[in-house]
Each structure stands twice: as structure tokens, then as C-alpha cells.
C-alpha positions in Angstrom: -56.5 129.3 -31.9 -55.6 132.5 -32.7 -55.0 133.3 -28.9 -52.7 130.4 -28.2 -50.9 131.8 -31.0 -50.6 134.8 -29.7 -49.7 134.0 -26.5 -47.1 131.9 -28.3 -45.8 134.3 -29.8 -45.7 136.7 -26.6 -43.6 134.3 -25.1 -41.0 134.4 -27.7 -40.9 137.9 -27.6 -40.5 138.2 -23.8 -37.9 135.2 -23.9 -36.1 137.0 -26.5 -35.9 140.4 -24.5 -34.9 138.2 -21.4 -31.8 137.2 -23.0 -30.9 140.8 -24.1 -30.7 141.6 -20.7 -28.2 139.6 -20.2 -24.6 141.4 -20.6 -22.1 139.4 -22.0 -18.8 141.0 -22.7 -17.5 140.1 -25.8 -15.3 143.2 -26.7 -11.8 142.6 -27.6 -9.0 144.9 -26.2 -6.7 146.8 -28.4 -4.3 144.3 -27.9 -6.1 141.3 -28.8 -7.4 142.5 -31.9 -3.4 143.8 -33.4 -3.4 139.9 -32.1 -6.0 138.4 -34.5 -4.6 140.9 -37.1 -1.3 139.5 -36.8 -2.5 135.9 -37.0 -4.4 136.6 -40.0 -1.2 138.0 -41.7 0.7 135.1 -40.8 -1.9 133.0 -42.9 -1.7 135.1 -45.8 2.4 135.1 -45.7 1.4 131.2 -45.4 -0.5 131.7 -49.3 2.2 134.2 -50.3 -0.3 136.8 -50.6 1.7 139.7 -49.5 -0.3 142.6 -50.3 -2.9 141.2 -48.0 -0.3 140.1 -45.3 0.9 143.8 -45.1 -2.4 145.2 -44.7 -3.3 143.0 -41.6 0.4 143.3 -40.0 -0.6 147.4 -40.4 -3.5 147.0 -39.1 -2.3 145.3 -36.1 0.4 147.8 -35.8 -2.2 150.8 -35.6 -3.9 148.9 -32.5 -0.5 148.1 -30.8 2.1 150.2 -32.1 5.2 148.9 -30.4 4.3 145.4 -31.6 7.8 144.2 -32.8 6.7 140.7 -34.2 4.1 142.7 -37.0 6.7 145.0 -37.8 9.0 142.3 -38.2 6.6 140.1 -40.4 5.4 143.6 -42.7 9.2 143.9 -43.1 9.2 140.1 -44.6 6.3 140.7 -46.8 7.7 143.9 -47.9 10.8 142.1 -48.7 9.2 139.3 -50.6 7.5 142.1 -52.7 10.9 143.5 -53.4 10.1 146.8 -51.5 13.3 146.9 -50.0 13.6 150.2 -48.7 10.3 150.1 -46.5 11.0 146.4 -45.0 14.2 147.8 -43.8 12.3 150.4 -42.4 10.0 147.8 -40.7 13.0 145.7 -39.2 14.8 148.8 -37.7 11.3 149.8 -36.1 11.2 146.1 -34.9 14.5 146.2 -33.4 14.2 149.8 -31.5 11.0 148.1 -29.8 13.1 144.8 -29.1 16.6 144.6 -29.8 16.9 140.8 -29.8 13.9 140.2 -32.3 16.0 137.6 -34.4 13.4 137.7 -37.5 14.1 141.4 -37.7 17.8 141.1 -37.8 17.7 138.0 -40.1 15.5 140.1 -42.4 18.3 142.8 -42.4 20.8 140.5 -43.2 18.9 139.1 -46.0 18.5 142.7 -47.7 22.0 143.4 -47.1 22.8 139.9 -49.1 20.2 141.0 -52.0 22.3 144.3 -52.0 25.7 142.5 -52.1 26.5 144.3 -49.0 28.4 141.1 -47.9 30.0 142.4 -44.9 27.1 144.1 -43.5 25.3 140.6 -44.2 27.7 138.9 -42.1 27.5 141.1 -39.3 23.9 140.5 -39.0 24.2 136.8 -39.4 26.4 137.0 -36.4 24.1 139.0 -34.5 21.3 136.4 -35.1 23.3 133.3 -34.4 24.6 134.9 -30.8 20.9 135.4 -30.1 19.8 132.0 -31.1 22.3 129.0 -31.8 19.5 127.4 -33.4 18.3 130.2 -36.0 18.7 127.6 -39.1 18.3 130.3 -42.1 21.5 132.3 -40.5 23.6 129.2 -40.8 22.5 128.6 -44.2 22.7 132.1 -45.8 26.3 132.0 -44.2 26.9 129.1 -46.1 25.7 130.5 -49.3 28.2 133.5 -48.9 30.8 131.2 -48.3 30.1 129.0 -51.2 29.9 132.1 -53.3 33.6 132.9 -52.4 34.7 129.3 -53.1 35.3 128.7 -49.5 33.2 125.1 -50.1 34.9 123.2 -46.6 33.5 126.5 -44.7 30.1 126.4 -46.5 29.6 122.4 -45.6 30.5 123.5 -41.9 27.4 126.5 -42.1 25.4 123.9 -43.8 26.1 121.1 -41.3 24.8 123.6 -38.5 21.8 124.9 -40.3 20.8 120.8 -40.7 21.4 120.3 -37.2 19.0 123.2 -36.1 16.4 122.0 -38.5 16.8 118.0 -39.9 14.2 118.7 -42.5 15.9 121.7 -44.1 15.5 120.5 -48.1 17.6 123.4 -49.3 20.3 122.9 -46.7 21.1 119.3 -48.2 20.9 120.6 -51.7 23.9 123.4 -51.1 25.7 121.4 -49.3 25.7 118.5 -51.5 26.7 121.0 -54.3 29.5 122.4 -52.0 30.6 118.4 -51.9 30.2 118.2 -55.5 33.0 121.2 -55.9 35.5 119.1 -53.6 35.1 116.5 -56.1 33.0 114.5 -53.5 30.2 113.1 -55.9 29.6 110.2 -53.7 28.8 112.4 -50.6 26.9 114.9 -52.9 24.4 112.4 -54.2 23.5 111.0 -50.7 22.7 114.8 -49.8 20.5 115.4 -52.9 18.8 112.2 -52.5 18.5 113.6 -48.9 16.6 116.7 -50.1 14.3 114.8 -52.3 13.2 112.7 -49.9 12.2 115.7 -47.7 10.9 117.8 -50.4 10.2 115.4 -53.8 9.3 118.8 -55.9 12.3 120.7 -55.8 12.9 119.8 -59.8 16.3 121.3 -59.8 17.6 119.1 -56.8 16.6 116.3 -59.6 18.8 118.0 -61.9 21.7 118.2 -59.8 21.7 114.5 -58.4 21.3 113.7 -62.4 24.9 115.9 -62.8 26.7 113.8 -60.3 25.3 110.4 -61.7 26.2 111.6 -64.9 29.9 112.9 -64.1 30.5 109.5 -62.3 29.6 107.4 -65.5 25.8 106.6 -64.4 24.3 108.4 -67.8 21.1 106.0 -67.3 20.6 107.0 -63.8 21.2 110.6 -64.8 18.7 110.4 -67.4 16.4 109.1 -64.9 16.8 111.9 -62.7 16.6 114.2 -65.4 13.0 112.8 -66.7 11.8 113.8 -62.9 12.8 117.4 -63.4 11.4 118.2 -66.3 8.3 116.4 -65.6 7.9 118.7 -62.5 9.3 122.0 -64.8 8.8 121.0 -68.3 10.3 124.5 -69.4 13.6 123.7 -67.6 16.1 124.2 -70.3 19.2 123.4 -68.6 17.8 119.8 -67.5 16.8 119.3 -71.0 20.3 120.1 -72.1 21.8 117.8 -69.6 19.6 114.9 -70.5 20.8 115.5 -74.0 24.3 115.4 -72.8 23.8 112.1 -71.0 22.1 110.8 -74.3 25.0 111.5 -76.1 27.3 109.8 -73.8 25.1 106.9 -74.7 25.3 107.9 -78.3 21.6 108.3 -78.7 22.2 110.9 -81.0 18.7 111.6 -82.4 17.4 111.9 -78.8 20.4 114.0 -77.8 19.5 116.5 -80.8 15.9 116.5 -79.7 16.5 117.6 -76.1 18.8 120.4 -77.2 16.4 121.4 -79.4 13.6 121.7 -76.7 16.1 123.3 -74.5 16.7 126.1 -77.3 12.8 126.5 -77.5 12.5 127.7 -74.1 15.8 129.6 -74.6 16.9 130.7 -77.7 20.2 131.9 -76.7 21.6 129.2 -75.0 25.0 128.6 -76.0 25.4 125.7 -74.0 22.9 123.9 -75.9 24.1 125.3 -78.8 27.8 123.9 -78.6 26.3 120.8 -77.8 24.2 120.6 -80.7 27.9 120.8 -82.6 29.0 118.0 -80.5 26.0 116.0 -81.5 26.4 116.5 -85.3 30.2 116.0 -84.8 29.2 112.8 -84.0 26.7 112.1 -86.5 29.3 113.4 -89.1 27.5 116.1 -90.1 30.4 118.7 -90.1 28.7 121.5 -91.8 25.9 121.5 -89.3 28.5 121.4 -86.4 30.1 124.2 -87.8 27.1 126.4 -88.0 25.8 125.6 -84.4 29.4 126.3 -83.2 29.2 129.6 -84.8 26.0 130.2 -83.7 27.2 129.6 -80.1 30.1 131.8 -80.7 28.1 135.2 -82.2 26.2 134.7 -78.9 29.2 134.4 -76.5 32.4 135.1 -78.2 34.2 134.1 -75.4 32.8 130.2 -75.1 36.2 128.2 -75.7 34.5 124.5 -75.8 32.7 126.1 -78.9 35.9 127.2 -80.9 37.1 123.3 -80.2 34.2 122.0 -81.7 34.5 124.3 -84.9 38.1 123.5 -85.0 36.9 119.9 -85.4 34.5 120.3 -87.7 36.3 122.4 -89.9 39.3 120.2 -90.0 37.0 117.4 -91.1 35.9 119.7 -93.6 39.5 120.3 -94.9 40.2 124.0 -93.5 43.2 123.4 -91.7 44.0 126.9 -91.4 40.6 127.8 -90.3 40.7 124.7 -87.6 43.8 126.0 -86.1 42.6 129.5 -85.9 40.1 128.4 -83.5 41.9 125.8 -81.9 44.2 128.8 -80.8 41.7 130.9 -79.7 40.6 128.3 -77.6 43.7 127.8 -76.2 44.1 131.6 -75.3 40.8 131.2 -73.7 42.0 128.8 -71.6 40.5 125.6 -72.6 43.1 122.9 -72.2 41.6 120.5 -75.2 42.2 123.7 -77.3 45.8 123.9 -76.3 46.2 120.4 -77.0 44.6 120.3 -80.3 46.6 123.4 -81.6 50.0 121.9 -80.2 48.9 118.3 -81.8 47.8 119.4 -85.0 49.1 123.0 -85.7 52.4 124.3 -86.7 
């Protein structure tokens, strides 16, 4: 038995040795290694692990010094890490090797936008779309610039182009909706907000925007339903809590409204809109002392909040402080609040 075992073992050794003598070329070229590192970097970007992404793109660049895509993506990872100076260096290096690298061109536009250099941002967005007319993000960012400048019709045109290039661009639908809302097209805005939600049901802020449109159209129940969804996705979303409180106040559910305003203030203590809405709620509740106190709190945080002067004026009038009421309404009028002007002219000398 021992002999047969030895023979068996010898056969295994000889067989193994015979396999080792077969030379198979497995070593990768530097370019192939660079591509592998680059692909791993893209995976880390997908996971939003930008430090590891930078490490992999750097490895790719070391192996392949003229790798423009690796420079562009390292620039993006650095941009997301708010390392704008080095991101800009990477984008410039990418463009040195490939002047038509649209990701690098767009990356520079993003940095200029972040830095408030709007003219430079526009210039690079133009370069992107000149090279690639289907680069959706460039049209989207151009739309943002126009929206900020209150050029809502032109913004919609850019958002249209972004959506044409990418039918599933939820952010573009959301922002196009907001531009429509600013132009008074609440119905069109609702359609776009609902399209954004259909594409990405996790965008909590879109539900809030949808709720506000519905509230403006008098559909407070529908608004509350949308705000509920926003809050379920982001429980500390004080803006949606405040807005839901407003819709509930419109429906005369004063207790629930006050609860929402209170919840909003727990998440943002100096949220003046919620403070002033508290004043409105207590006016409806006919607790004028509390209403005046809440309006005063809002004014202490923001002395230019005209609506708070209006509410405090109403509370003071109900507390028989006519002089104080007129002073507050006059201040509201000076701040450009039409309701303050109306009260001042109607009740004061």
C-alpha cells in the first residue's frame, strides 16, 4: 500500500510540474492596468466614495499619463469633495490631452457656477453643447442660471432640451415645473412634478413642491397628502412641516397646524416663516397675546419680515392697542407688503 501511495503522489507531483512548464501570458500591459484602475474608480464614484475613487484614478494616471478620462473623473471626485482648485487642475489636464472631453468642459462650468463666475460658466456650457448637443446636464445647468436670473421662459427652453436628451431626468422635470409655477402655470407645474416623482419616488423635495402647487390651487387635502410623503421620506424636513401646517390652517385644523409649526421650529429654531405662521394660527384661535408674542419673535430674528408686522398689528388691534397696530401696519407697508398698506389706510389716520 505504501508503494502505491508513493507512486500516486509522484504522479501528482509530475503532473503539477508538467503544468508549470506551460507558459501562459497573464501579465497586463500598463494601459490595461490603467483601464482596470479607472473602472474601479468609476465603481467608487457610483458608491460616492470619492477618496477611494481619487486613489484609483491617480493609479490609472500613473500608469497612463495621458489618460484624459481618468483626469476628468478624478476632477469630478475632487469637485464632489469640494477640492475645487485641484479639480480645476485635473479638468485642465484632461483638456490638454483631449480638448473635446465634454466631461472636463462641463466640470469647469460646474466649478465656475459654484464660484459665482456665471459668465465663465456660460462660456464652458456653450463649449459642451457645441461638441455634444445631447449633453443633458449642460442644458440643465444653463436652465438653472436662467431661473436664478428670473428668465423663466428661457429656463424652460433649456429644461426642455435637457429632457429631450434624457427622458428620465427627474431634476429637470422638477426645475421646469418650478419655472412654470413662477409663470403662474400651476397646472403645468403639477404635471411636471408628478413626472419627476414617477421617475424617482425618493425625491422628497419634489413632493413638497407638488404640495405647494396644490395648496395654491385650493386643494389643501391633496397638498397635505404630498407633504405627508415628503415628511415620511425626510422626517426633519422643516419646510414641508411648515407648509403642511399652512394647508391645515387653511382647512381650519388649528391644533394640527400649530403642531406642525412647532415641529418645524424644533428642527430649525429660528425659522421665521413658522414663527409668523404660529402668529396666524393664534389669531385664528383668538389668542391675540400669543399671536403678538410669536410675531414679535419672528421680527426679532428678521426685522424686515413684513408679514409678521401685519400679524402683530392685527393682534395689537384686537388687544385694543390701536397706536401699536398702526405703527406695525405702517412698517409692513414700508417693507412693500400690500396687506400692511391696506390695513394702514383702512384703520389708521
